[in-house]
matplotlib code that plots the C-alpha trace (Angstrom):
import matplotlib.pyplot as plt

x = [0.2, 1.1, 0.5, 0.2, -0.2, -1.2, -2.6, -2.7, -4.8, -3.9, -2.3, 0.3, 2.5, 1.0, -0.7, -1.7, 0.6, 0.2, 2.8, 3.1, 5.5, 7.4, 6.0, 9.9, 11.8, 10.9, 13.5, 12.2, 14.6, 15.7, 16.8, 15.1, 11.6, 10.9, 7.8, 9.0, 7.7, 4.2, 4.0, 4.5, 2.4, -0.2, 0.3, -0.1, -3.1, -5.0, -4.4, -5.0, -6.8, -4.1, -1.1, 2.4, 2.7, -0.9, -3.6, -6.2, -6.9, -7.3, -3.7, -3.0, -4.7, -3.0, -2.9, -5.5, -7.7, -10.7, -10.4, -7.5, -8.4, -6.1, -6.6, -4.5, -4.9, -3.7, -3.4, -4.6, -6.2, -5.8, -7.6, -7.7, -8.6, -9.6, -9.0, -10.2, -10.1, -12.1, -10.8, -12.9, -12.2, -14.8, -16.8, -16.3, -13.8, -15.1, -13.8, -14.3, -13.0, -14.2, -16.7, -18.6, -18.3, -16.6, -18.6, -15.5, -11.7, -11.4, -12.3, -9.5, -7.3, -9.5, -7.9, -4.7, -1.7, 1.3, 4.4, 5.7, 9.7, 10.4, 13.0, 10.8, 10.5, 13.8, 13.3, 10.2, 12.2, 13.3, 9.8, 6.9, 3.9, 2.1, 4.2, 4.3, 0.6, 0.3, 2.8, 0.1, -3.1, -1.9, -0.9, -4.1, -6.3, -5.3, -5.6, -8.7, -11.7, -13.3, -10.4, -10.6, -14.0, -13.3, -10.6, -12.3, -15.5, -13.2, -11.2, -14.7, -16.1, -12.8, -13.0, -16.5, -15.9, -12.9, -15.3, -17.7, -14.7, -13.6, -16.6, -18.4, -18.2, -19.9, -22.5, -23.0, -26.0, -23.2, -22.4, -25.5, -24.3, -20.5, -21.9, -23.2, -20.0, -18.0, -19.8, -19.3, -15.4, -15.2, -16.7, -14.9, -11.2, -12.1, -12.0, -8.9, -6.6, -7.7, -6.4, -3.5, -2.5, -2.6, -1.2, 1.7, 2.0, 2.4, 5.4, 7.1, 7.4, 8.7, 10.6, 13.6, 14.4, 15.2, 17.3, 19.3, 20.1, 20.5, 23.3, 24.5, 23.5, 24.7, 21.3, 17.7, 15.0, 12.2, 8.6, 5.6, 2.4, 1.2, -2.0, -4.8, -3.4, -6.7, -6.7, -4.9, -5.2, -5.1, -5.4, -8.8, -11.9, -13.1, -16.0, -13.7, -11.2, -15.0, -15.3, -12.0, -12.2, -15.0, -13.4, -10.4, -12.6, -14.8, -11.6, -10.3, -13.7, -12.7, -9.2, -10.9, -13.2, -10.7, -7.8, -10.6, -8.8, -9.3, -7.7, -8.1, -8.5, -6.6, -5.3, -2.4, -0.9, 2.3, 4.8, 7.9, 10.8, 13.7, 17.6, 19.2, 16.4, 16.7, 14.4, 15.6, 14.4, 16.3, 19.6, 19.6, 22.9, 21.3, 22.7, 20.5, 17.6, 17.4, 17.8, 14.5, 12.7, 13.6, 13.1, 9.7, 8.6, 10.4, 8.2, 5.2, 5.3, 5.7, 3.3, 1.1, 2.1, 1.1, -2.0, -2.5, -0.6, 0.9, 3.4, 1.9, 4.1, 7.0, 7.6, 10.9, 11.4, 15.0, 15.6, 19.2, 21.1, 20.0, 22.1, 25.5, 26.5, 26.3, 22.5, 21.6, 23.0, 20.4, 17.9, 18.5, 19.1, 15.3, 13.0, 13.7, 10.4, 7.3, 7.2, 9.2, 8.8, 12.1, 13.3, 16.2, 18.3, 20.4, 20.3, 21.3, 23.3, 23.1, 19.8, 18.7, 19.1, 16.5, 12.7, 11.8, 13.4, 11.8, 13.3, 10.8, 11.8, 8.9, 6.4, 6.7, 8.1, 10.3]
y = [0.1, 3.2, 6.7, 9.1, 12.3, 14.1, 17.3, 18.9, 22.0, 23.2, 19.9, 20.2, 23.5, 22.9, 26.1, 24.3, 21.9, 19.3, 16.9, 14.3, 11.1, 8.6, 4.8, 4.3, 6.1, 9.5, 11.3, 14.1, 16.3, 19.7, 20.2, 19.1, 20.9, 21.6, 19.3, 16.4, 13.6, 16.0, 14.4, 10.7, 10.7, 12.5, 9.6, 7.2, 8.5, 7.9, 4.2, 3.9, 7.1, 7.0, 9.2, 7.5, 10.8, 12.3, 11.0, 12.9, 14.3, 17.8, 17.8, 17.5, 20.7, 23.9, 26.4, 28.9, 27.0, 24.7, 22.3, 20.6, 18.6, 15.3, 13.8, 10.9, 9.8, 6.2, 3.4, -0.2, -3.5, -2.5, 0.6, 4.3, 5.7, 9.1, 8.8, 12.0, 13.0, 15.8, 16.6, 19.2, 20.6, 19.6, 17.3, 14.0, 13.3, 12.8, 10.2, 9.7, 7.0, 8.5, 10.9, 7.9, 8.8, 5.6, 4.2, 3.6, 4.3, 0.1, 0.3, 2.3, -0.5, -2.4, 0.3, 1.8, 0.1, 2.1, 0.3, 3.4, 3.1, 5.7, 6.8, 6.1, 2.2, 1.9, 1.3, -0.6, -3.7, -2.1, 0.0, -1.5, -3.7, -1.2, 0.0, -3.4, -3.9, -0.8, -1.9, -5.2, -2.9, -0.5, -3.3, -5.7, -2.6, -2.3, -5.5, -7.1, -3.8, -6.0, -6.0, -2.4, -2.1, -4.7, -2.4, 0.7, -1.0, -2.3, 1.1, 2.7, 0.1, -0.2, 3.5, 3.1, 0.1, 2.1, 4.8, 2.5, 1.0, 4.2, 5.8, 2.6, 3.4, 6.6, 5.2, 1.9, 1.7, 1.8, -2.5, -2.5, -2.2, -4.6, -7.8, -6.2, -4.2, -7.3, -10.0, -7.5, -6.6, -10.2, -11.0, -8.2, -9.1, -12.7, -11.3, -8.9, -12.4, -14.5, -11.9, -11.0, -14.1, -15.4, -12.4, -13.1, -16.7, -15.3, -12.6, -15.4, -17.1, -14.0, -11.4, -14.6, -14.9, -11.1, -10.8, -13.7, -12.0, -8.8, -10.6, -12.3, -15.5, -14.9, -13.9, -16.1, -14.0, -15.5, -13.9, -14.9, -13.9, -13.3, -12.9, -13.6, -16.9, -18.7, -18.3, -21.8, -21.5, -17.7, -19.4, -21.3, -20.6, -17.2, -18.5, -21.1, -17.7, -16.5, -18.7, -18.6, -14.9, -14.7, -17.5, -14.8, -11.6, -13.8, -14.9, -10.9, -9.3, -8.6, -7.4, -5.4, -3.9, -3.6, -1.5, 0.2, -1.0, -2.8, -5.9, -8.6, -8.8, -8.4, -4.6, -6.1, -8.4, -8.6, -9.6, -11.1, -10.9, -13.0, -12.9, -15.8, -17.3, -14.4, -11.2, -8.7, -6.2, -7.3, -8.0, -7.2, -4.8, -1.4, -3.2, -6.1, -3.8, -1.9, -5.0, -6.6, -3.4, -2.8, -6.7, -7.0, -3.4, -5.1, -8.5, -6.7, -5.4, -8.6, -10.1, -7.3, -8.2, -12.2, -10.4, -8.3, -9.4, -5.4, -4.0, -1.5, 1.8, 2.2, 5.4, 5.5, 8.7, 9.6, 5.8, 5.6, 8.4, 6.3, 2.9, 2.3, 1.7, -1.9, -1.8, 1.1, -1.1, -3.9, -1.6, -0.2, -3.5, -5.2, -2.6, -3.2, -3.1, -1.0, 2.4, 4.3, 7.7, 8.6, 11.7, 12.8, 15.9, 16.2, 15.0, 11.7, 10.3, 7.2, 6.1, 5.1, 8.0, 7.1, 8.3, 12.0, 14.1, 17.0, 19.6, 21.1, 24.1, 26.4, 23.8, 23.7, 21.9, 24.0]
z = [0.2, -0.5, 1.0, -2.4, -0.8, 2.3, 3.7, 6.9, 8.1, 11.8, 12.7, 15.6, 13.6, 10.1, 9.5, 5.7, 4.1, 0.9, 0.3, -2.7, -1.5, -3.5, -3.6, -2.4, 0.1, 1.3, 3.7, 5.7, 6.6, 9.3, 12.6, 15.9, 17.0, 13.0, 12.2, 10.9, 13.4, 13.2, 9.5, 10.5, 13.5, 10.7, 8.5, 11.4, 12.6, 9.4, 9.7, 13.5, 14.9, 17.5, 18.2, 19.8, 21.5, 22.4, 24.8, 23.5, 20.3, 21.5, 21.9, 18.0, 17.1, 16.5, 19.8, 19.2, 16.8, 17.5, 14.4, 12.6, 8.9, 7.9, 4.4, 3.1, -0.8, -0.2, -3.0, -1.2, -1.9, -5.6, -5.9, -4.3, -1.1, 0.3, 3.6, 6.2, 9.8, 10.9, 14.5, 16.9, 20.2, 22.2, 20.1, 18.3, 15.9, 11.9, 10.3, 6.3, 3.4, 0.2, 1.7, 3.3, 7.0, 9.0, 12.0, 14.0, 13.9, 13.2, 9.9, 8.9, 9.7, 6.7, 4.2, 5.2, 7.5, 8.8, 11.3, 13.2, 15.0, 17.1, 19.4, 22.2, 20.8, 21.5, 25.4, 24.3, 26.0, 29.2, 30.0, 31.7, 30.8, 29.9, 26.6, 25.6, 25.4, 23.8, 21.0, 20.7, 20.9, 18.2, 15.9, 16.2, 16.0, 12.3, 11.6, 13.4, 13.6, 16.0, 18.6, 18.1, 18.9, 21.6, 23.4, 23.4, 25.3, 27.8, 28.2, 29.3, 31.4, 33.2, 33.9, 35.0, 37.4, 38.4, 40.0, 41.1, 43.4, 44.5, 45.8, 47.1, 50.7, 50.1, 47.9, 49.0, 46.0, 43.3, 44.2, 42.3, 39.2, 40.2, 38.6, 35.6, 35.0, 35.9, 33.3, 30.7, 31.3, 31.1, 27.9, 26.1, 28.0, 27.1, 23.4, 23.9, 25.4, 22.5, 19.9, 21.4, 22.2, 18.3, 17.7, 19.9, 18.8, 14.8, 16.0, 17.6, 14.7, 12.6, 15.4, 16.1, 12.6, 12.5, 15.9, 14.7, 11.7, 13.1, 15.8, 13.3, 14.5, 17.7, 19.7, 20.0, 20.8, 22.9, 23.5, 26.0, 26.5, 30.0, 31.2, 33.7, 36.4, 35.9, 32.6, 30.8, 27.1, 25.9, 22.4, 23.9, 22.7, 24.3, 26.1, 28.4, 28.6, 30.0, 32.7, 33.5, 34.0, 36.2, 38.5, 38.9, 39.2, 42.2, 43.8, 43.7, 44.6, 48.3, 47.6, 45.0, 47.3, 50.1, 47.9, 45.5, 42.3, 39.1, 40.1, 37.6, 33.8, 30.3, 31.3, 33.5, 30.8, 29.6, 26.5, 28.1, 25.5, 26.5, 24.8, 25.2, 27.5, 29.8, 30.9, 28.5, 30.5, 33.2, 31.8, 28.1, 27.4, 25.4, 21.9, 22.7, 23.6, 20.8, 18.7, 19.8, 19.4, 16.2, 15.6, 17.1, 14.8, 11.8, 12.5, 13.1, 9.0, 7.8, 9.3, 8.2, 5.2, 5.3, 6.2, 3.6, 1.0, 1.0, 2.7, 5.0, 4.9, 7.4, 9.3, 11.1, 13.2, 13.7, 14.3, 11.9, 14.7, 17.7, 15.7, 15.0, 11.6, 11.5, 12.9, 10.3, 7.6, 8.8, 9.1, 5.7, 4.0, 5.7, 4.8, 1.1, -0.5, 0.0, 1.4, 3.7, 5.5, 7.0, 9.1, 9.9, 11.9, 8.3, 4.7, 5.3, 2.7, 4.4, 3.4, -0.2, -3.1, -4.9, -3.9, -2.5, -0.1, 1.7, 4.1, 7.4, 8.8, 11.1, 10.3, 6.2, 3.7, 1.7]

ax = plt.figure().add_subplot(projection="3d")
ax.plot(x, y, z, "-o")
ax.set_aspect("equal")
plt.show()
C-alpha cells in the first residue's frame, strides 16, 4: 500500500501543508522541533486514529484553533482511497473514506496500515508492561476491527468500574451495578486475550529469525504472553476464557473492594521478551535492547504483509541516529520493498538515494 499524498490544516504546527510522496523511500529532514515527526504522526493517525505522543485528539490541534483536518490519498487493496479525519475541540472526531462517514476507527485499518518506529520504541523492552500492551494494541487494532471495538469498550468499562470501586463506601448503592460491569468486562476481556494470544503466536515465528540475523546468529529471541493467572489456554475459545476470567474476578472481589482498585482483567497483561533465555528487561545490554525492539517492529511489518498481501507503510522517526553503522545497514537492507518515510536531522546520505527528499522548517516543507 502507498500513501500517495498528505494534506494538513491546523494539525500540530502546520497551518496548511500538502505533500506528494514517492512510492519508495521518502527522507524528511531538518533541525529538531521543526515538524518532521508531526508528518509521520499524521500518517499513522490516518491508519489507526491513535497517536504515539498524544493521549487525546485535542492535543493534535494547533494552539488557538478549534479544529484540524487531515487527508491522505492512499492506494490500497488495488484501488484508490481518500481518507479524511476532522478533529474538533470538545466534539467527537469524524472519519471519512471516499466521502463516506466511517462508523469506527477500526474501519481505517481495513484500508490503510502503518508501522511506526520512533526513538521511544528503543525503550519498548525496558519500560513497563503498559508500553508492550500499547505495542500489541496498536498493531492488532489495524488488523482486526473487532479488536479495536472491544478494546474501546473495555477501556470505558474499566473507567466506570474504577469509579464504582473508588466511591462505593460513600455510595453503597453503586455496588448494585458491579456484577453487571464484571460480566461485561469478562466478556470483552476474553476477546482481547484471544486476539492478543494469536497475534503473539504469529509474532513469535517472525521476530526470532530477525533478531538472529541482526546479531549475526549470536542471539536468540523469545516471546511469551502473560495474562490472567486462571486462563489456562489464551489461544482457546473465548467462551472458555470467559469462565476463567469470571473465576479470577470472584477470587479478587474482596481485594478490589478493599483496595478500591480494579485488580482483575487483561489490562494488566504483558509480553515477556527474552534474549538467550533471560529477561531482556532485566538483563539485556543496550545493543540487545535496541535490536529486540527493532526485531519486534520489523516482524510486525512482515506479519502485516502476510495478512494483507501488501507491505504496510513504514514510518521511521529519527531511528538511524540511535543505531551504530552495522545496525543502520541492517535496517536499511531489511526495509527493501514497500513505502518508507524516514526522518533525520540532516540530509543523511546513508539512506537510499532513490525516492524523494523533503526539508522541514518551522512547520513548512520547503
